C-alpha positions as CSV (number, residue, x, y, z in Angstrom):
1,M,34.3,-24.8,3.3
2,T,35.5,-24.6,-0.1
3,V,32.1,-24.5,-1.8
4,C,31.0,-21.9,0.6
5,A,33.6,-19.6,-0.3
6,A,33.7,-20.3,-4.1
7,A,29.7,-19.5,-3.7
8,C,30.4,-16.1,-2.2
9,T,33.1,-14.8,-4.5
10,P,32.0,-11.7,-6.6
11,V,31.4,-12.0,-10.1
12,A,33.9,-10.0,-12.2
13,G,32.5,-6.6,-13.9
14,P,29.9,-4.2,-13.1
15,P,26.8,-5.1,-11.8
16,Q,23.7,-5.6,-14.6
17,A,21.2,-2.8,-14.6
18,P,17.8,-4.3,-15.3
19,A,16.3,-4.0,-18.8
20,P,14.2,-1.1,-19.6
21,E,11.0,-3.1,-20.1
22,A,11.2,-4.3,-16.8
23,L,11.5,-1.1,-15.2
24,N,8.6,0.3,-17.4
25,R,6.4,-3.0,-16.2
26,A,7.3,-1.9,-12.8
27,K,6.6,1.8,-13.0
28,Q,3.1,0.9,-14.5
29,A,2.4,-1.9,-11.9
30,A,3.2,0.5,-9.0
31,E,0.2,2.6,-7.7
32,L,0.5,5.8,-5.8
33,L,-0.9,6.0,-2.2
34,D,-2.6,9.3,-3.4
35,D,-4.8,7.6,-5.9
36,P,-5.7,3.9,-4.9
37,S,-7.7,1.4,-6.7
38,E,-10.7,0.1,-5.3
39,P,-9.3,-3.5,-4.5
40,N,-6.1,-1.5,-3.1
41,A,-8.2,0.7,-0.9
42,I,-10.0,-2.8,0.1
43,R,-6.6,-4.4,0.9
44,F,-5.4,-1.4,3.0
45,L,-8.5,-1.5,5.2
46,A,-8.5,-5.0,5.8
47,Q,-5.1,-4.4,7.1
48,A,-5.3,-1.2,9.0
49,T,-8.7,-1.3,10.3
50,F,-11.4,-3.8,11.5
51,G,-12.0,-4.4,7.6
52,P,-13.3,-2.6,4.5
53,R,-16.9,-1.2,4.5
54,L,-18.9,0.4,1.8
55,A,-20.5,3.6,2.6
56,N,-23.5,2.5,0.3
57,G,-24.5,6.3,-0.2
58,V,-23.8,7.6,2.9
59,S,-22.9,11.3,2.9
60,P,-20.1,12.2,3.9
61,A,-18.5,8.7,3.6
62,P,-17.2,7.5,6.9
63,I,-13.2,7.7,6.9
64,D,-13.2,3.7,7.0
65,S,-15.1,3.1,3.9
66,V,-13.7,2.1,0.8
67,E,-15.2,5.0,-1.2
68,H,-13.6,7.4,1.0
69,V,-10.1,6.2,1.0
70,V,-10.3,5.5,-3.2
71,D,-11.7,9.2,-3.2
72,V,-8.6,11.1,-0.7
73,G,-6.2,8.3,-1.0
74,I,-4.5,6.2,1.6
75,S,-1.6,8.8,2.7
76,Q,-4.7,11.3,3.7
77,S,-6.9,8.5,5.0
78,I,-3.9,7.3,7.4
79,T,-3.9,10.9,8.4
80,E,-7.4,11.2,9.3
81,Q,-7.4,7.6,11.2
82,L,-4.5,9.1,13.5
83,S,-6.3,12.7,14.0
84,A,-9.9,11.0,14.6
85,P,-11.3,11.5,18.2
86,R,-10.2,8.6,20.2
87,S,-13.3,6.3,21.4
88,T,-14.5,6.3,24.7
89,A,-16.4,2.6,24.5
90,R,-15.3,0.5,27.4
91,R,-14.5,-3.3,27.1
């Protein structure tokens, strides 16, 4: 019990703020949802749909294509997916 109590005892003094260099690296690494890179668009589609696909020059690009997500952003893509007509296919 003594070890647990000693491990949970707070350290005296104010909490340490992260170094400015670390904050700058984190800001640069973070990517906005409105301007995703192609790898992040692919990752988003892999997690949110049946998988990414390429539009291959089809105009307009389907809402679940990599090109469309890169063009409109992840936030808009989610909005479009939720407002798309429901499929009538039966299983």
